[in-house]
C-alpha positions in Angstrom: 0.0 0.0 0.0 1.3 3.4 -1.0 2.5 5.8 1.8 -0.2 8.4 2.4 1.0 11.8 1.6 -2.3 13.8 1.7 -5.3 13.3 3.9 -8.2 15.6 3.7 -10.7 15.0 6.5 -14.3 16.5 6.5 -13.0 19.7 5.0 -15.5 22.6 5.1 -14.6 25.9 3.3 -16.2 29.3 3.0 -15.4 32.0 0.5 -14.2 35.1 2.4 -16.1 37.7 0.5 -19.6 36.6 1.4 -19.2 33.8 4.0 -20.8 31.3 1.6 -19.9 27.7 2.3 -18.6 26.0 -0.9 -17.1 22.7 0.4 -19.4 20.7 2.8 -17.2 18.0 4.3 -14.7 16.7 1.6 -12.7 13.6 2.4 -9.7 12.6 0.2 -6.7 10.4 0.7 -3.8 10.4 -1.8 -0.9 7.9 -1.7 2.7 8.4 -2.8 3.0 8.5 -6.6 -0.7 8.0 -7.2 -2.8 9.8 -9.8 -6.2 11.0 -8.7 -8.7 12.6 -11.0 -11.4 15.0 -9.8 -14.3 15.6 -12.1 -17.7 17.2 -11.8 -20.1 20.0 -13.0 -19.2 23.7 -13.1 -19.5 25.3 -9.7 -19.0 22.0 -7.8 -16.1 23.3 -5.8 -13.2 21.6 -7.7 -11.0 24.7 -8.1 -11.9 25.8 -4.6 -10.6 22.5 -3.2 -7.3 22.8 -5.1 -6.9 26.5 -4.1 -7.7 25.7 -0.4 -5.2 22.9 -0.2 -2.6 25.4 -1.5 -3.5 28.0 1.1 -5.3 30.5 -1.0 -6.4 33.3 1.4 -9.7 33.9 -0.4 -11.0 30.7 1.1 -11.5 30.1 4.9 -11.4 26.6 6.4 -14.3 26.4 8.9 -14.0 22.7 9.7 -11.9 19.6 9.1 -8.2 19.1 8.6 -5.6 18.8 5.9 -2.6 16.6 6.6 0.4 16.7 4.2 3.4 14.3 4.6 2.1 13.5 8.1 1.9 17.2 9.2 -1.2 19.2 9.9 -1.1 22.1 7.4 -4.6 23.3 7.9 -4.7 27.1 7.4 -1.0 27.5 6.6 -0.1 30.2 4.1 0.8 29.4 0.5 4.5 30.0 0.7 4.9 27.5 3.6 2.8 24.9 1.9 4.9 25.2 -1.3 8.1 24.8 0.7 6.8 21.5 2.1 6.4 20.2 -1.4 2.9 21.0 -2.8 2.4 22.7 -6.2 -0.7 24.1 -7.9 -1.1 24.7 -11.6 -3.7 27.4 -12.1 -6.6 27.2 -14.5 -5.8 30.8 -15.6 -2.1 31.6 -14.9 -1.6 35.3 -14.1 0.9 37.6 -15.7 3.7 39.0 -13.6 5.4 42.0 -15.2 8.9 42.7 -14.1 9.9 39.2 -13.2 11.3 36.9 -15.8 10.3 33.2 -16.0 13.8 32.2 -15.3 14.2 34.4 -12.2 10.8 33.3 -10.9 11.7 29.6 -11.0 15.2 30.1 -9.6 13.8 32.2 -6.7 11.1 29.6 -6.1 13.8 26.8 -6.0 16.0 28.7 -3.6 13.0 29.4 -1.3 12.0 25.7 -1.3 15.5 24.4 -0.7 16.9 27.2 1.4 20.1 27.0 -0.6 21.8 29.3 -3.1 21.7 27.9 -6.6 24.6 28.6 -9.0 23.3 30.5 -12.0 25.2 28.5 -14.6 23.9 25.1 -13.2 20.4 26.5 -13.0 20.4 27.8 -16.6 21.7 24.5 -17.9 19.0 22.5 -16.2 16.3 25.0 -17.2 17.3 24.9 -20.9 17.3 21.1 -20.8 13.8 21.0 -19.3 12.5 23.6 -21.7 13.5 21.3 -24.6 11.3 18.6 -23.1 8.3 21.0 -23.4 9.3 22.2 -26.9 9.5 25.8 -25.4 11.4 28.6 -27.2 14.5 29.3 -25.0 13.8 33.0 -25.3 10.8 32.6 -23.1 13.1 32.1 -20.1 14.0 35.8 -20.1 10.6 37.1 -20.8 8.4 38.5 -18.0 6.4 35.6 -16.5 3.3 34.9 -18.7 3.3 38.4 -20.2 2.4 38.1 -23.8 2.3 34.3 -23.6 -0.3 32.4 -25.5 -2.7 30.1 -23.5 -0.6 27.1 -24.5 2.7 28.8 -23.5 1.3 29.8 -20.1 0.4 26.2 -19.4 3.8 25.0 -20.6 5.4 27.5 -18.3 3.6 26.0 -15.4 4.6 22.5 -16.3 8.2 23.8 -16.6 7.9 25.0 -13.0 6.5 21.6 -12.0 9.5 19.8 -13.6 12.0 22.2 -12.0 10.5 22.3 -8.5 9.9 18.6 -8.3 7.1 18.7 -5.7 5.8 15.6 -3.8 2.3 16.5 -4.8 1.1 18.5 -7.9 -2.5 19.8 -8.2 -3.3 20.5 -11.8 -6.4 22.6 -12.2 -7.8 22.4 -15.7 -4.3 22.4 -17.2 -5.7 21.3 -20.6 -8.4 23.9 -20.7 -8.5 25.8 -24.0 -5.5 24.1 -25.5 -5.3 22.8 -29.0 -4.3 19.1 -29.7 -0.6 19.9 -30.1 -0.4 21.9 -26.8 -2.3 19.1 -24.9 0.2 16.6 -26.3 3.2 18.7 -25.1 1.7 19.4 -21.7 0.9 15.7 -21.3 4.5 14.8 -22.2 5.6 17.1 -19.4 3.3 15.5 -16.9 4.6 12.1 -18.0 8.1 13.3 -17.4 7.2 14.5 -13.9 5.8 11.1 -13.1 8.9 9.3 -14.5 11.6 11.6 -13.1 10.1 12.7 -9.8 7.5 10.0 -9.0 5.3 12.5 -7.3 1.5 12.2 -6.8 -1.0 14.1 -8.9 -4.4 15.5 -8.4 -5.8 16.4 -11.8 -9.0 18.6 -11.9 -10.5 18.4 -15.3 -13.6 18.3 -17.5 -11.7 16.5 -20.3 -10.1 13.2 -20.6 -7.5 14.1 -23.2 -4.8 14.8 -20.7 -5.4 11.5 -19.0 -4.9 9.3 -22.1 -1.2 8.5 -21.4 -1.4 8.4 -17.6 -2.2 5.5 -15.3 -5.1 6.8 -13.2 -5.4 5.2 -9.7 -8.5 6.8 -8.4 -11.4 9.0 -9.7 -13.6 11.2 -7.7 -16.8 13.0 -8.7 -17.3 16.3 -6.8 -20.8 17.9 -6.9 -22.3 20.6 -4.7 -19.2 20.8 -2.5 -19.0 17.1 -1.7 -17.4 14.0 -3.1 -20.5 12.0 -4.3 -18.7 9.1 -5.9 -15.3 7.4 -5.9 -13.9 4.8 -8.4 -10.9 3.6 -10.3 -9.7 4.4 -13.8 -12.8 2.8 -15.4 -14.9 5.6 -14.0 -13.0 8.1 -16.2 -14.1 6.0 -19.3 -17.7 5.8 -18.0 -17.8 9.6 -17.5 -16.2 10.2 -20.9 -18.9 8.2 -22.6 -22.0 9.1 -20.5 -21.2 12.1 -18.4 -21.1 12.3 -14.6 -24.8 13.0 -14.1 -25.5 9.5 -13.0 -22.9 9.7 -10.2 -24.2 13.1 -9.1 -27.8 11.8 -8.9 -26.6 8.7 -6.9 -24.8 11.0 -4.5 -27.9 13.2 -4.0 -30.1 10.1 -3.4 -27.7 8.5 -0.9 
């Protein structure tokens, strides 16, 4: 049995701006190296779950606990959670003028490890990793996500994933809005993460394109702020063919 690296127990979450509860007691357990898929209708709370796990201050935990690598991280700020080895790829990556992609990743690495990283060694590893993602090397010195296409923004996030090597990566709609070639490249980056790092993945998605080359261990359907169904990889195929409405209804009736 895989070592448990994440345990979410009866997690209840409100959005700060209007005190509205979005998550109503979510339970989730992720083992070392496992791939978990979270699917469900719009507004179900999928992105809220990912952001809350990463310490987004817009969301307030009102009940339950989050344990990561055997430590209670409930309510910790984002920077501390990142240092412990968790990573979140955003659905809509933000632009950060004035900070190059290269400097952003190097600073993130130094913050995570607490050690100085030699510039030459870093640049060599960065260039090698960019090749895996078929990224133009010039993007390393461009301001983070400024003027990037949707596909380049997602590639930049997978680049960060491969460089930072977290124990757990949460990918929120990473394949959203991408064309077939971009999905293929991003998928190759995720495969490389699994192969070279062996970390666990929580993939939040409406699509199954990004899952085609991955071995899925567990699938969860989230609806109305609760996990209403759990299954294995076959559930992804069932949802791909027939939608998740059946699981949502079963959850409501139970």
